[in-house]
mmJSON file of the N, C-alpha and C atoms, coordinates in Angstrom:
{"data_MODEL":{"atom_site":{
"group_PDB":["ATOM","ATOM","ATOM","ATOM","ATOM","ATOM","ATOM","ATOM","ATOM","ATOM","ATOM","ATOM","ATOM","ATOM","ATOM","ATOM","ATOM","ATOM","ATOM","ATOM","ATOM","ATOM","ATOM","ATOM","ATOM","ATOM","ATOM","ATOM","ATOM","ATOM","ATOM","ATOM","ATOM","ATOM","ATOM","ATOM","ATOM","ATOM","ATOM","ATOM","ATOM","ATOM","ATOM","ATOM","ATOM","ATOM","ATOM","ATOM","ATOM","ATOM","ATOM","ATOM","ATOM","ATOM","ATOM","ATOM","ATOM","ATOM","ATOM","ATOM","ATOM","ATOM","ATOM","ATOM","ATOM","ATOM","ATOM","ATOM","ATOM","ATOM","ATOM","ATOM","ATOM","ATOM","ATOM","ATOM","ATOM","ATOM","ATOM","ATOM","ATOM","ATOM","ATOM","ATOM","ATOM","ATOM","ATOM","ATOM","ATOM","ATOM","ATOM","ATOM","ATOM","ATOM","ATOM","ATOM","ATOM","ATOM","ATOM","ATOM","ATOM","ATOM","ATOM","ATOM","ATOM","ATOM","ATOM","ATOM","ATOM","ATOM","ATOM","ATOM","ATOM","ATOM","ATOM","ATOM","ATOM","ATOM","ATOM","ATOM","ATOM","ATOM","ATOM","ATOM","ATOM","ATOM","ATOM","ATOM","ATOM","ATOM","ATOM","ATOM","ATOM","ATOM","ATOM","ATOM","ATOM","ATOM","ATOM","ATOM","ATOM","ATOM","ATOM","ATOM","ATOM","ATOM","ATOM","ATOM","ATOM","ATOM","ATOM","ATOM","ATOM","ATOM","ATOM","ATOM","ATOM","ATOM","ATOM","ATOM","ATOM","ATOM","ATOM","ATOM","ATOM","ATOM","ATOM","ATOM","ATOM","ATOM","ATOM","ATOM","ATOM","ATOM","ATOM","ATOM","ATOM","ATOM","ATOM","ATOM","ATOM","ATOM","ATOM","ATOM","ATOM","ATOM","ATOM","ATOM","ATOM","ATOM","ATOM","ATOM","ATOM","ATOM","ATOM","ATOM","ATOM","ATOM","ATOM","ATOM","ATOM","ATOM","ATOM","ATOM","ATOM","ATOM","ATOM","ATOM","ATOM","ATOM","ATOM","ATOM","ATOM","ATOM","ATOM","ATOM","ATOM","ATOM","ATOM","ATOM","ATOM","ATOM","ATOM","ATOM","ATOM","ATOM","ATOM","ATOM","ATOM","ATOM","ATOM"],
"id":[1,2,3,4,5,6,7,8,9,10,11,12,13,14,15,16,17,18,19,20,21,22,23,24,25,26,27,28,29,30,31,32,33,34,35,36,37,38,39,40,41,42,43,44,45,46,47,48,49,50,51,52,53,54,55,56,57,58,59,60,61,62,63,64,65,66,67,68,69,70,71,72,73,74,75,76,77,78,79,80,81,82,83,84,85,86,87,88,89,90,91,92,93,94,95,96,97,98,99,100,101,102,103,104,105,106,107,108,109,110,111,112,113,114,115,116,117,118,119,120,121,122,123,124,125,126,127,128,129,130,131,132,133,134,135,136,137,138,139,140,141,142,143,144,145,146,147,148,149,150,151,152,153,154,155,156,157,158,159,160,161,162,163,164,165,166,167,168,169,170,171,172,173,174,175,176,177,178,179,180,181,182,183,184,185,186,187,188,189,190,191,192,193,194,195,196,197,198,199,200,201,202,203,204,205,206,207,208,209,210,211,212,213,214,215,216,217,218,219,220,221,222,223,224,225,226,227,228,229,230,231],
"type_symbol":["N","C","C","N","C","C","N","C","C","N","C","C","N","C","C","N","C","C","N","C","C","N","C","C","N","C","C","N","C","C","N","C","C","N","C","C","N","C","C","N","C","C","N","C","C","N","C","C","N","C","C","N","C","C","N","C","C","N","C","C","N","C","C","N","C","C","N","C","C","N","C","C","N","C","C","N","C","C","N","C","C","N","C","C","N","C","C","N","C","C","N","C","C","N","C","C","N","C","C","N","C","C","N","C","C","N","C","C","N","C","C","N","C","C","N","C","C","N","C","C","N","C","C","N","C","C","N","C","C","N","C","C","N","C","C","N","C","C","N","C","C","N","C","C","N","C","C","N","C","C","N","C","C","N","C","C","N","C","C","N","C","C","N","C","C","N","C","C","N","C","C","N","C","C","N","C","C","N","C","C","N","C","C","N","C","C","N","C","C","N","C","C","N","C","C","N","C","C","N","C","C","N","C","C","N","C","C","N","C","C","N","C","C","N","C","C","N","C","C","N","C","C","N","C","C","N","C","C","N","C","C"],
"label_atom_id":["N","CA","C","N","CA","C","N","CA","C","N","CA","C","N","CA","C","N","CA","C","N","CA","C","N","CA","C","N","CA","C","N","CA","C","N","CA","C","N","CA","C","N","CA","C","N","CA","C","N","CA","C","N","CA","C","N","CA","C","N","CA","C","N","CA","C","N","CA","C","N","CA","C","N","CA","C","N","CA","C","N","CA","C","N","CA","C","N","CA","C","N","CA","C","N","CA","C","N","CA","C","N","CA","C","N","CA","C","N","CA","C","N","CA","C","N","CA","C","N","CA","C","N","CA","C","N","CA","C","N","CA","C","N","CA","C","N","CA","C","N","CA","C","N","CA","C","N","CA","C","N","CA","C","N","CA","C","N","CA","C","N","CA","C","N","CA","C","N","CA","C","N","CA","C","N","CA","C","N","CA","C","N","CA","C","N","CA","C","N","CA","C","N","CA","C","N","CA","C","N","CA","C","N","CA","C","N","CA","C","N","CA","C","N","CA","C","N","CA","C","N","CA","C","N","CA","C","N","CA","C","N","CA","C","N","CA","C","N","CA","C","N","CA","C","N","CA","C","N","CA","C","N","CA","C","N","CA","C","N","CA","C","N","CA","C","N","CA","C"],
"label_alt_id":[null,null,null,null,null,null,null,null,null,null,null,null,null,null,null,null,null,null,null,null,null,null,null,null,null,null,null,null,null,null,null,null,null,null,null,null,null,null,null,null,null,null,null,null,null,null,null,null,null,null,null,null,null,null,null,null,null,null,null,null,null,null,null,null,null,null,null,null,null,null,null,null,null,null,null,null,null,null,null,null,null,null,null,null,null,null,null,null,null,null,null,null,null,null,null,null,null,null,null,null,null,null,null,null,null,null,null,null,null,null,null,null,null,null,null,null,null,null,null,null,null,null,null,null,null,null,null,null,null,null,null,null,null,null,null,null,null,null,null,null,null,null,null,null,null,null,null,null,null,null,null,null,null,null,null,null,null,null,null,null,null,null,null,null,null,null,null,null,null,null,null,null,null,null,null,null,null,null,null,null,null,null,null,null,null,null,null,null,null,null,null,null,null,null,null,null,null,null,null,null,null,null,null,null,null,null,null,null,null,null,null,null,null,null,null,null,null,null,null,null,null,null,null,null,null,null,null,null,null,null,null],
"label_comp_id":["MET","MET","MET","THR","THR","THR","LEU","LEU","LEU","ASP","ASP","ASP","LEU","LEU","LEU","LYS","LYS","LYS","LEU","LEU","LEU","ASP","ASP","ASP","LEU","LEU","LEU","PRO","PRO","PRO","GLU","GLU","GLU","ASN","ASN","ASN","VAL","VAL","VAL","PHE","PHE","PHE","LYS","LYS","LYS","GLU","GLU","GLU","ALA","ALA","ALA","LYS","LYS","LYS","GLU","GLU","GLU","ALA","ALA","ALA","GLY","GLY","GLY","LEU","LEU","LEU","LEU","LEU","LEU","GLN","GLN","GLN","PRO","PRO","PRO","ALA","ALA","ALA","GLU","GLU","GLU","ILE","ILE","ILE","GLU","GLU","GLU","ARG","ARG","ARG","LEU","LEU","LEU","LEU","LEU","LEU","ARG","ARG","ARG","GLU","GLU","GLU","GLU","GLU","GLU","LEU","LEU","LEU","ARG","ARG","ARG","ARG","ARG","ARG","ARG","ARG","ARG","ARG","ARG","ARG","VAL","VAL","VAL","ASP","ASP","ASP","GLU","GLU","GLU","LEU","LEU","LEU","PHE","PHE","PHE","ALA","ALA","ALA","THR","THR","THR","ALA","ALA","ALA","ASP","ASP","ASP","LYS","LYS","LYS","LEU","LEU","LEU","ALA","ALA","ALA","ALA","ALA","ALA","LEU","LEU","LEU","GLU","GLU","GLU","SER","SER","SER","PRO","PRO","PRO","PRO","PRO","PRO","LEU","LEU","LEU","THR","THR","THR","GLU","GLU","GLU","GLU","GLU","GLU","GLU","GLU","GLU","LEU","LEU","LEU","GLU","GLU","GLU","ALA","ALA","ALA","GLU","GLU","GLU","ILE","ILE","ILE","ALA","ALA","ALA","ALA","ALA","ALA","ALA","ALA","ALA","ARG","ARG","ARG","GLU","GLU","GLU","ALA","ALA","ALA","ARG","ARG","ARG","ALA","ALA","ALA","ARG","ARG","ARG"],
"label_asym_id":["A","A","A","A","A","A","A","A","A","A","A","A","A","A","A","A","A","A","A","A","A","A","A","A","A","A","A","A","A","A","A","A","A","A","A","A","A","A","A","A","A","A","A","A","A","A","A","A","A","A","A","A","A","A","A","A","A","A","A","A","A","A","A","A","A","A","A","A","A","A","A","A","A","A","A","A","A","A","A","A","A","A","A","A","A","A","A","A","A","A","A","A","A","A","A","A","A","A","A","A","A","A","A","A","A","A","A","A","A","A","A","A","A","A","A","A","A","A","A","A","A","A","A","A","A","A","A","A","A","A","A","A","A","A","A","A","A","A","A","A","A","A","A","A","A","A","A","A","A","A","A","A","A","A","A","A","A","A","A","A","A","A","A","A","A","A","A","A","A","A","A","A","A","A","A","A","A","A","A","A","A","A","A","A","A","A","A","A","A","A","A","A","A","A","A","A","A","A","A","A","A","A","A","A","A","A","A","A","A","A","A","A","A","A","A","A","A","A","A","A","A","A","A","A","A","A","A","A","A","A","A"],
"label_entity_id":["1","1","1","1","1","1","1","1","1","1","1","1","1","1","1","1","1","1","1","1","1","1","1","1","1","1","1","1","1","1","1","1","1","1","1","1","1","1","1","1","1","1","1","1","1","1","1","1","1","1","1","1","1","1","1","1","1","1","1","1","1","1","1","1","1","1","1","1","1","1","1","1","1","1","1","1","1","1","1","1","1","1","1","1","1","1","1","1","1","1","1","1","1","1","1","1","1","1","1","1","1","1","1","1","1","1","1","1","1","1","1","1","1","1","1","1","1","1","1","1","1","1","1","1","1","1","1","1","1","1","1","1","1","1","1","1","1","1","1","1","1","1","1","1","1","1","1","1","1","1","1","1","1","1","1","1","1","1","1","1","1","1","1","1","1","1","1","1","1","1","1","1","1","1","1","1","1","1","1","1","1","1","1","1","1","1","1","1","1","1","1","1","1","1","1","1","1","1","1","1","1","1","1","1","1","1","1","1","1","1","1","1","1","1","1","1","1","1","1","1","1","1","1","1","1","1","1","1","1","1","1"],
"label_seq_id":[1,1,1,2,2,2,3,3,3,4,4,4,5,5,5,6,6,6,7,7,7,8,8,8,9,9,9,10,10,10,11,11,11,12,12,12,13,13,13,14,14,14,15,15,15,16,16,16,17,17,17,18,18,18,19,19,19,20,20,20,21,21,21,22,22,22,23,23,23,24,24,24,25,25,25,26,26,26,27,27,27,28,28,28,29,29,29,30,30,30,31,31,31,32,32,32,33,33,33,34,34,34,35,35,35,36,36,36,37,37,37,38,38,38,39,39,39,40,40,40,41,41,41,42,42,42,43,43,43,44,44,44,45,45,45,46,46,46,47,47,47,48,48,48,49,49,49,50,50,50,51,51,51,52,52,52,53,53,53,54,54,54,55,55,55,56,56,56,57,57,57,58,58,58,59,59,59,60,60,60,61,61,61,62,62,62,63,63,63,64,64,64,65,65,65,66,66,66,67,67,67,68,68,68,69,69,69,70,70,70,71,71,71,72,72,72,73,73,73,74,74,74,75,75,75,76,76,76,77,77,77],
"pdbx_PDB_ins_code":[null,null,null,null,null,null,null,null,null,null,null,null,null,null,null,null,null,null,null,null,null,null,null,null,null,null,null,null,null,null,null,null,null,null,null,null,null,null,null,null,null,null,null,null,null,null,null,null,null,null,null,null,null,null,null,null,null,null,null,null,null,null,null,null,null,null,null,null,null,null,null,null,null,null,null,null,null,null,null,null,null,null,null,null,null,null,null,null,null,null,null,null,null,null,null,null,null,null,null,null,null,null,null,null,null,null,null,null,null,null,null,null,null,null,null,null,null,null,null,null,null,null,null,null,null,null,null,null,null,null,null,null,null,null,null,null,null,null,null,null,null,null,null,null,null,null,null,null,null,null,null,null,null,null,null,null,null,null,null,null,null,null,null,null,null,null,null,null,null,null,null,null,null,null,null,null,null,null,null,null,null,null,null,null,null,null,null,null,null,null,null,null,null,null,null,null,null,null,null,null,null,null,null,null,null,null,null,null,null,null,null,null,null,null,null,null,null,null,null,null,null,null,null,null,null,null,null,null,null,null,null],
"Cartn_x":[0.809,0.045,0.747,0.671,1.256,0.576,1.228,0.595,1.542,1.068,2.0,1.726,2.798,2.753,3.377,2.991,3.514,3.687,4.986,5.286,5.796,5.2,5.627,6.73,7.806,8.88,9.894,10.31,11.392,12.457,13.146,14.198,15.162,15.773,16.654,16.152,15.022,14.638,14.638,14.228,14.277,15.728,16.699,18.176,18.637,18.333,18.899,18.444,16.932,16.381,16.886,16.893,17.506,18.88,19.857,21.19,21.145,20.482,20.341,19.611,19.028,18.367,16.958,16.355,15.028,13.967,13.976,13.042,12.946,13.615,13.568,12.415,11.496,10.407,10.772,11.677,12.235,12.356,13.076,13.122,11.729,10.953,9.718,9.027,8.871,8.29,8.73,9.842,10.507,10.162,10.149,9.851,8.14,7.344,6.035,5.645,6.541,6.129,6.71,7.905,8.344,7.387,6.815,5.809,4.511,4.052,3.043,3.021,4.255,4.685,4.753,5.412,5.384,4.125,3.31,1.921,0.883,1.329,0.683,1.288,2.32,2.985,2.477,2.432,1.846,0.329,-0.279,-1.666,-1.914,-1.053,-0.926,-0.414,0.197,0.722,-0.507,-1.098,-2.23,-3.504,-3.614,-4.72,-4.295,-3.109,-2.585,-2.635,-2.585,-2.715,-4.086,-4.938,-6.295,-7.021,-6.415,-6.728,-6.23,-4.968,-4.585,-5.289,-5.926,-6.605,-8.018,-8.437,-9.793,-9.609,-10.765,-10.922,-11.754,-11.261,-11.909,-10.941,-11.554,-10.782,-9.847,-8.757,-7.944,-8.773,-8.464,-9.235,-8.578,-9.377,-9.007,-8.155,-7.4,-6.592,-7.736,-8.718,-9.749,-10.331,-10.768,-11.102,-10.177,-8.851,-7.929,-7.68,-7.895,-7.786,-8.761,-10.058,-11.18,-11.039,-10.416,-10.396,-9.163,-8.146,-6.984,-7.602,-8.489,-8.799,-9.987,-10.888,-11.662,-10.92,-9.752,-9.031,-8.523,-7.969,-7.303,-8.125,-9.463,-10.613,-10.955,-11.01,-11.516,-10.348,-9.308,-7.819,-7.992,-8.432,-8.233,-9.286,-10.318,-11.348,-10.992],
"Cartn_y":[-1.198,0.029,1.355,2.188,3.489,4.631,5.286,6.541,7.659,8.841,9.946,10.772,11.219,11.901,13.562,14.134,15.534,16.082,16.208,16.699,18.163,18.628,20.085,19.991,20.105,19.926,21.168,21.481,22.625,22.119,23.274,22.932,21.974,22.433,21.613,20.15,19.911,18.44,17.738,18.378,17.812,17.581,18.471,18.133,17.207,16.913,15.949,14.57,14.558,13.436,12.801,13.712,13.465,12.86,13.382,13.045,11.715,11.402,10.175,9.049,9.368,8.457,8.134,8.8,8.648,8.911,9.434,9.858,8.962,7.895,6.852,5.942,5.585,4.693,3.525,2.778,1.677,2.161,3.211,3.684,4.222,4.727,5.2,3.963,2.958,1.831,1.138,1.13,0.516,1.32,2.759,3.578,3.367,3.296,2.865,1.6,0.653,-0.594,-0.589,-0.105,-0.006,0.704,1.739,2.536,1.689,1.03,0.073,-0.846,-1.348,-2.463,-1.881,-0.689,-0.031,0.135,0.661,1.056,-0.33,-1.565,-2.65,-3.033,-3.005,-3.447,-2.554,-1.254,-0.47,-0.728,-1.074,-1.487,-2.748,-3.669,-4.952,-4.695,-3.786,-3.536,-2.805,-1.797,-0.998,-1.987,-2.98,-3.846,-4.894,-5.28,-6.095,-5.259,-4.234,-3.017,-3.351,-2.953,-2.962,-4.288,-5.416,-6.718,-7.127,-6.513,-6.584,-6.066,-4.812,-3.859,-4.355,-5.336,-5.974,-6.802,-6.579,-7.532,-8.789,-9.682,-11.021,-11.992,-13.229,-14.395,-14.665,-15.276,-15.394,-16.314,-16.395,-17.271,-18.691,-19.722,-21.087,-21.452,-22.482,-22.71,-22.803,-23.525,-23.515,-22.382,-21.423,-20.017,-19.198,-19.471,-18.594,-19.086,-20.527,-21.071,-20.7,-20.546,-20.1,-18.512,-17.693,-16.427,-16.034,-16.934,-16.89,-17.202,-18.407,-18.991,-17.864,-17.016,-15.982,-14.97,-14.459,-13.353,-13.83,-14.788,-15.358,-15.48,-15.906,-15.839,-14.361,-13.489,-12.165,-11.48,-11.77,-11.257,-11.584,-12.988,-13.514,-13.056,-12.308,-11.824,-10.362],
"Cartn_z":[-0.062,0.31,0.092,-0.674,-0.788,-0.276,0.465,1.389,1.068,0.517,0.387,1.721,2.246,3.529,3.328,3.943,4.02,5.499,5.684,7.145,7.101,8.231,8.276,9.56,9.362,10.636,10.417,11.643,12.002,10.888,10.389,9.401,10.232,11.461,12.245,12.318,12.539,12.82,11.413,10.374,8.925,8.678,8.718,8.421,9.281,10.443,11.304,10.988,10.71,10.433,9.044,8.225,6.82,6.821,7.552,7.722,8.324,9.171,10.124,9.208,7.914,7.216,7.586,8.664,9.179,8.257,7.122,6.258,5.001,5.003,3.862,4.23,3.288,3.627,4.276,4.282,5.238,6.564,6.749,8.033,8.829,7.958,8.513,8.88,8.094,8.558,9.699,10.035,11.137,12.253,12.275,13.267,13.615,12.497,12.998,13.602,12.979,13.802,15.188,15.276,16.715,17.682,17.231,17.933,18.305,17.163,17.458,18.551,18.247,19.19,20.8,20.853,22.039,22.71,22.049,22.44,22.771,21.961,22.524,23.827,24.052,25.183,26.364,26.144,27.129,27.543,26.33,26.71,27.441,27.132,27.905,29.385,29.714,31.157,31.737,31.137,31.619,31.906,30.999,31.33,32.467,32.478,33.696,35.099,35.027,36.069,36.439,35.59,36.133,36.488,35.938,36.359,37.675,38.085,39.544,40.418,39.899,40.849,41.22,40.585,40.745,41.995,42.939,44.037,43.588,42.777,42.469,42.599,42.758,42.824,41.674,41.642,40.347,39.585,38.229,37.257,37.413,37.176,37.287,36.055,36.026,34.718,33.65,33.742,32.605,32.198,33.236,32.919,32.057,32.487,31.666,30.39,30.155,28.858,27.988,28.59,27.693,27.334,28.255,28.012,27.003,27.007,25.933,24.393,24.486,23.238,22.595,23.562,22.864,22.477,23.301,22.773,21.412,21.236,19.95,18.832,19.02,18.239,17.782,18.749,18.34,17.536,17.914,17.243,15.772,15.602,14.285,13.389,13.764,13.008,12.577],
"occupancy":[1.0,1.0,1.0,1.0,1.0,1.0,1.0,1.0,1.0,1.0,1.0,1.0,1.0,1.0,1.0,1.0,1.0,1.0,1.0,1.0,1.0,1.0,1.0,1.0,1.0,1.0,1.0,1.0,1.0,1.0,1.0,1.0,1.0,1.0,1.0,1.0,1.0,1.0,1.0,1.0,1.0,1.0,1.0,1.0,1.0,1.0,1.0,1.0,1.0,1.0,1.0,1.0,1.0,1.0,1.0,1.0,1.0,1.0,1.0,1.0,1.0,1.0,1.0,1.0,1.0,1.0,1.0,1.0,1.0,1.0,1.0,1.0,1.0,1.0,1.0,1.0,1.0,1.0,1.0,1.0,1.0,1.0,1.0,1.0,1.0,1.0,1.0,1.0,1.0,1.0,1.0,1.0,1.0,1.0,1.0,1.0,1.0,1.0,1.0,1.0,1.0,1.0,1.0,1.0,1.0,1.0,1.0,1.0,1.0,1.0,1.0,1.0,1.0,1.0,1.0,1.0,1.0,1.0,1.0,1.0,1.0,1.0,1.0,1.0,1.0,1.0,1.0,1.0,1.0,1.0,1.0,1.0,1.0,1.0,1.0,1.0,1.0,1.0,1.0,1.0,1.0,1.0,1.0,1.0,1.0,1.0,1.0,1.0,1.0,1.0,1.0,1.0,1.0,1.0,1.0,1.0,1.0,1.0,1.0,1.0,1.0,1.0,1.0,1.0,1.0,1.0,1.0,1.0,1.0,1.0,1.0,1.0,1.0,1.0,1.0,1.0,1.0,1.0,1.0,1.0,1.0,1.0,1.0,1.0,1.0,1.0,1.0,1.0,1.0,1.0,1.0,1.0,1.0,1.0,1.0,1.0,1.0,1.0,1.0,1.0,1.0,1.0,1.0,1.0,1.0,1.0,1.0,1.0,1.0,1.0,1.0,1.0,1.0,1.0,1.0,1.0,1.0,1.0,1.0,1.0,1.0,1.0,1.0,1.0,1.0,1.0,1.0,1.0,1.0,1.0,1.0],
"B_iso_or_equiv":[0.0,0.0,0.0,0.0,0.0,0.0,0.0,0.0,0.0,0.0,0.0,0.0,0.0,0.0,0.0,0.0,0.0,0.0,0.0,0.0,0.0,0.0,0.0,0.0,0.0,0.0,0.0,0.0,0.0,0.0,0.0,0.0,0.0,0.0,0.0,0.0,0.0,0.0,0.0,0.0,0.0,0.0,0.0,0.0,0.0,0.0,0.0,0.0,0.0,0.0,0.0,0.0,0.0,0.0,0.0,0.0,0.0,0.0,0.0,0.0,0.0,0.0,0.0,0.0,0.0,0.0,0.0,0.0,0.0,0.0,0.0,0.0,0.0,0.0,0.0,0.0,0.0,0.0,0.0,0.0,0.0,0.0,0.0,0.0,0.0,0.0,0.0,0.0,0.0,0.0,0.0,0.0,0.0,0.0,0.0,0.0,0.0,0.0,0.0,0.0,0.0,0.0,0.0,0.0,0.0,0.0,0.0,0.0,0.0,0.0,0.0,0.0,0.0,0.0,0.0,0.0,0.0,0.0,0.0,0.0,0.0,0.0,0.0,0.0,0.0,0.0,0.0,0.0,0.0,0.0,0.0,0.0,0.0,0.0,0.0,0.0,0.0,0.0,0.0,0.0,0.0,0.0,0.0,0.0,0.0,0.0,0.0,0.0,0.0,0.0,0.0,0.0,0.0,0.0,0.0,0.0,0.0,0.0,0.0,0.0,0.0,0.0,0.0,0.0,0.0,0.0,0.0,0.0,0.0,0.0,0.0,0.0,0.0,0.0,0.0,0.0,0.0,0.0,0.0,0.0,0.0,0.0,0.0,0.0,0.0,0.0,0.0,0.0,0.0,0.0,0.0,0.0,0.0,0.0,0.0,0.0,0.0,0.0,0.0,0.0,0.0,0.0,0.0,0.0,0.0,0.0,0.0,0.0,0.0,0.0,0.0,0.0,0.0,0.0,0.0,0.0,0.0,0.0,0.0,0.0,0.0,0.0,0.0,0.0,0.0,0.0,0.0,0.0,0.0,0.0,0.0],
"pdbx_formal_charge":[null,null,null,null,null,null,null,null,null,null,null,null,null,null,null,null,null,null,null,null,null,null,null,null,null,null,null,null,null,null,null,null,null,null,null,null,null,null,null,null,null,null,null,null,null,null,null,null,null,null,null,null,null,null,null,null,null,null,null,null,null,null,null,null,null,null,null,null,null,null,null,null,null,null,null,null,null,null,null,null,null,null,null,null,null,null,null,null,null,null,null,null,null,null,null,null,null,null,null,null,null,null,null,null,null,null,null,null,null,null,null,null,null,null,null,null,null,null,null,null,null,null,null,null,null,null,null,null,null,null,null,null,null,null,null,null,null,null,null,null,null,null,null,null,null,null,null,null,null,null,null,null,null,null,null,null,null,null,null,null,null,null,null,null,null,null,null,null,null,null,null,null,null,null,null,null,null,null,null,null,null,null,null,null,null,null,null,null,null,null,null,null,null,null,null,null,null,null,null,null,null,null,null,null,null,null,null,null,null,null,null,null,null,null,null,null,null,null,null,null,null,null,null,null,null,null,null,null,null,null,null],
"auth_seq_id":[1,1,1,2,2,2,3,3,3,4,4,4,5,5,5,6,6,6,7,7,7,8,8,8,9,9,9,10,10,10,11,11,11,12,12,12,13,13,13,14,14,14,15,15,15,16,16,16,17,17,17,18,18,18,19,19,19,20,20,20,21,21,21,22,22,22,23,23,23,24,24,24,25,25,25,26,26,26,27,27,27,28,28,28,29,29,29,30,30,30,31,31,31,32,32,32,33,33,33,34,34,34,35,35,35,36,36,36,37,37,37,38,38,38,39,39,39,40,40,40,41,41,41,42,42,42,43,43,43,44,44,44,45,45,45,46,46,46,47,47,47,48,48,48,49,49,49,50,50,50,51,51,51,52,52,52,53,53,53,54,54,54,55,55,55,56,56,56,57,57,57,58,58,58,59,59,59,60,60,60,61,61,61,62,62,62,63,63,63,64,64,64,65,65,65,66,66,66,67,67,67,68,68,68,69,69,69,70,70,70,71,71,71,72,72,72,73,73,73,74,74,74,75,75,75,76,76,76,77,77,77],
"auth_comp_id":["MET","MET","MET","THR","THR","THR","LEU","LEU","LEU","ASP","ASP","ASP","LEU","LEU","LEU","LYS","LYS","LYS","LEU","LEU","LEU","ASP","ASP","ASP","LEU","LEU","LEU","PRO","PRO","PRO","GLU","GLU","GLU","ASN","ASN","ASN","VAL","VAL","VAL","PHE","PHE","PHE","LYS","LYS","LYS","GLU","GLU","GLU","ALA","ALA","ALA","LYS","LYS","LYS","GLU","GLU","GLU","ALA","ALA","ALA","GLY","GLY","GLY","LEU","LEU","LEU","LEU","LEU","LEU","GLN","GLN","GLN","PRO","PRO","PRO","ALA","ALA","ALA","GLU","GLU","GLU","ILE","ILE","ILE","GLU","GLU","GLU","ARG","ARG","ARG","LEU","LEU","LEU","LEU","LEU","LEU","ARG","ARG","ARG","GLU","GLU","GLU","GLU","GLU","GLU","LEU","LEU","LEU","ARG","ARG","ARG","ARG","ARG","ARG","ARG","ARG","ARG","ARG","ARG","ARG","VAL","VAL","VAL","ASP","ASP","ASP","GLU","GLU","GLU","LEU","LEU","LEU","PHE","PHE","PHE","ALA","ALA","ALA","THR","THR","THR","ALA","ALA","ALA","ASP","ASP","ASP","LYS","LYS","LYS","LEU","LEU","LEU","ALA","ALA","ALA","ALA","ALA","ALA","LEU","LEU","LEU","GLU","GLU","GLU","SER","SER","SER","PRO","PRO","PRO","PRO","PRO","PRO","LEU","LEU","LEU","THR","THR","THR","GLU","GLU","GLU","GLU","GLU","GLU","GLU","GLU","GLU","LEU","LEU","LEU","GLU","GLU","GLU","ALA","ALA","ALA","GLU","GLU","GLU","ILE","ILE","ILE","ALA","ALA","ALA","ALA","ALA","ALA","ALA","ALA","ALA","ARG","ARG","ARG","GLU","GLU","GLU","ALA","ALA","ALA","ARG","ARG","ARG","ALA","ALA","ALA","ARG","ARG","ARG"],
"auth_asym_id":["A","A","A","A","A","A","A","A","A","A","A","A","A","A","A","A","A","A","A","A","A","A","A","A","A","A","A","A","A","A","A","A","A","A","A","A","A","A","A","A","A","A","A","A","A","A","A","A","A","A","A","A","A","A","A","A","A","A","A","A","A","A","A","A","A","A","A","A","A","A","A","A","A","A","A","A","A","A","A","A","A","A","A","A","A","A","A","A","A","A","A","A","A","A","A","A","A","A","A","A","A","A","A","A","A","A","A","A","A","A","A","A","A","A","A","A","A","A","A","A","A","A","A","A","A","A","A","A","A","A","A","A","A","A","A","A","A","A","A","A","A","A","A","A","A","A","A","A","A","A","A","A","A","A","A","A","A","A","A","A","A","A","A","A","A","A","A","A","A","A","A","A","A","A","A","A","A","A","A","A","A","A","A","A","A","A","A","A","A","A","A","A","A","A","A","A","A","A","A","A","A","A","A","A","A","A","A","A","A","A","A","A","A","A","A","A","A","A","A","A","A","A","A","A","A","A","A","A","A","A","A"],
"auth_atom_id":["N","CA","C","N","CA","C","N","CA","C","N","CA","C","N","CA","C","N","CA","C","N","CA","C","N","CA","C","N","CA","C","N","CA","C","N","CA","C","N","CA","C","N","CA","C","N","CA","C","N","CA","C","N","CA","C","N","CA","C","N","CA","C","N","CA","C","N","CA","C","N","CA","C","N","CA","C","N","CA","C","N","CA","C","N","CA","C","N","CA","C","N","CA","C","N","CA","C","N","CA","C","N","CA","C","N","CA","C","N","CA","C","N","CA","C","N","CA","C","N","CA","C","N","CA","C","N","CA","C","N","CA","C","N","CA","C","N","CA","C","N","CA","C","N","CA","C","N","CA","C","N","CA","C","N","CA","C","N","CA","C","N","CA","C","N","CA","C","N","CA","C","N","CA","C","N","CA","C","N","CA","C","N","CA","C","N","CA","C","N","CA","C","N","CA","C","N","CA","C","N","CA","C","N","CA","C","N","CA","C","N","CA","C","N","CA","C","N","CA","C","N","CA","C","N","CA","C","N","CA","C","N","CA","C","N","CA","C","N","CA","C","N","CA","C","N","CA","C","N","CA","C","N","CA","C","N","CA","C","N","CA","C","N","CA","C","N","CA","C"],
"pdbx_PDB_model_num":[1,1,1,1,1,1,1,1,1,1,1,1,1,1,1,1,1,1,1,1,1,1,1,1,1,1,1,1,1,1,1,1,1,1,1,1,1,1,1,1,1,1,1,1,1,1,1,1,1,1,1,1,1,1,1,1,1,1,1,1,1,1,1,1,1,1,1,1,1,1,1,1,1,1,1,1,1,1,1,1,1,1,1,1,1,1,1,1,1,1,1,1,1,1,1,1,1,1,1,1,1,1,1,1,1,1,1,1,1,1,1,1,1,1,1,1,1,1,1,1,1,1,1,1,1,1,1,1,1,1,1,1,1,1,1,1,1,1,1,1,1,1,1,1,1,1,1,1,1,1,1,1,1,1,1,1,1,1,1,1,1,1,1,1,1,1,1,1,1,1,1,1,1,1,1,1,1,1,1,1,1,1,1,1,1,1,1,1,1,1,1,1,1,1,1,1,1,1,1,1,1,1,1,1,1,1,1,1,1,1,1,1,1,1,1,1,1,1,1,1,1,1,1,1,1,1,1,1,1,1,1]
}}}
């Protein structure tokens, strides 16, 4: 898929990013993938914190397996 981006950057940021090779398509893709991964990890830890704060009994192994299977099924869709 192709997407044309127009960025409005301060000149010094543009020059430094260009010299570092950060404005190349492969590098922009790498940066985006890195950020997406970071956000998924942040979301995972935020969810874990919410679960830890709940005052309910821990899930049984069977309940945990069912939750994992449901999450995988939802993710596959």
